[in-house]
Structure formats: structure tokens, C-alpha cells
C-alpha positions, 0 to 999 in steps of 0.5 A: 974690767971682768967679762960678763961670761956671753955665749956667740948666739948670746953677743948677737941677740944682746946687739938686735935687743940693744941690750936687755930693754925691759919692756914697761907698763904698756897703755894696752890692755892686751900684750902681743903674746903671754906665758902660762905658769902653774902655780900659785901663777898665773898668765902673763901678758907679754910685750915686744921687747924684753919682760921680766917675769917671776917663774913658777915652774918648779927646779931644773924646768928646762928653758925648753919647756919656758919656751913651750908655755908662752904663746906663741912660742915662735914669738921667744927671741931669748931669755935672760938670767942675770945670776948675781954671785956671777955678775954674768947674765947668761942666755937661752936661745930656742934659735940655737940651744946648743949655742945656749948656757940658761939650760935650766931653771928653778923656782922663783928664778926671776927673768927677761924673756925677749919677745920678738914679733915679724915684721908687718908684711901685709894688713888686710881689712873687708874688702880682702875678701876673696882675695890671696894673700902672698908671704914669705916664710916669717913675713908677718900678716895683719888682718882688721877687721870691724865689729863689736864684742859687746853685741854677743859678736866676735871675730874667730878663726874658722879655718888655717893651715896652721903649719903654713899659716901660725896665728899670734896670740888671741885677737885684740880689740880696739873701740873705735870712741871711749862711750860704753858699747862702741863697736870697733876693730879687731885685729889678729896676727899671723906669722908665716912658718912655711912655704905651702898655700891655705885659705885663712877663714875669720867667721864673725859669730856668737861663740855659743849659736852654734846651730846657727850660720856666721854673720859675716865671714872673711876669707882668703887665700895665702900663699907662703913662698 
């Protein structure tokens, strides 16, 4: 029986990803990450698991360039392409490019982008404002805050040191009910990426009202060990 050529890094990733579990249609409107594709592409939502994407990058684009088009790029665990003529998968791992055999892609290549988000170690809410959160490098953190975007107010990050704590994508809003104009919660996701200390300040405001103080403020000190 013919074996599919795989690198050491690919074997480890496939064991963790259960052999390319492809992300199918999801109920939520927004994925945990996104990729910006050149024209005639667009912005594609990416979900936990392996997402089948048709690339629109020029012929010979490096795999690292594709990874950098993902927001956040740190969410990419691996990228795979199947070569039908060889009946083989070729893969790229941002963590181990030297052990990867998919170093470049071509226009309209179909690939699987495998997304992994860090496990949530800490979940914070309004009651935690003014406190301190301790994380280890690699930990995930969620902040869940109440709001209502139909009023024009949004929660946004106003201050954070991204070398210590990186925001993962845009905040996700979930309405409390199915009624039009219903309020709900904004969920921010972060990843601890480096040791240090940073303030995390989130503001609830109308973005166009630049001379008006925010209606609410959430602030904690994050220590990454």
C-alpha cells in the first residue's frame, strides 16, 4: 500500500487535528478568525478546525504570506493542500516551517486552513473591572460585557500591549433574545503571547462621537507569567 508523504511536523499536527476535520456550516455569523484574500476574493470567516478555502493569491505565493493574511495569524495551526496526481497531502506549519513541504501556493489552489484557538483560562465580566488577571503564555482569556449595538454603542479595545496580550479577531455580539433591537453581550477573546504586564482597557461608546467620554469603561491589569 502506498503511503502519503508526511513530515514529522505534519504527523504531529494530523494526530491533533484528527486527520483534517473540515469545518462545515456554522450557526454563528462570525468565525473565530478570518482571512483577507486578494481580488477577486474577499474576507472569509474561519472556524475552529480545518476550513476549505479557494485561494486567490498569485502563482508562487509563499505559504507564510497566506498565514499572515489570517487575522489573527497566531490562530493558524497548519495549512494543507492535496495533490491528486500524487494522491498526497502536503502541509505547512507556521511553528515548524523547516519541516514543512508546502512552501508555496498558486492561484485558485484549494487548501485547508486549520485553526486552533487557545483554551480559555480566564473569563471576565463587568464585576471584574479594576482587578488583576494572571495568565500563562499561551492561555486564552475572554471578556464578556453587556451592550446593545442598535443604539450605536459598541465595546472597543482602547489600550492593550499586544506584545503581552493579543486580541483574537473582532468582538462577537450575541443578542439576548430574537427580538429586533435586543441587547445582549459582546465577547472579546485574547491570547497571552509574551511575559509581562499590560493594562487592558475597553470602552463602550459611539465611535463617531470623538469628543464625548465613553458611557462605560472596563479596565483590568493583565499579568502574563
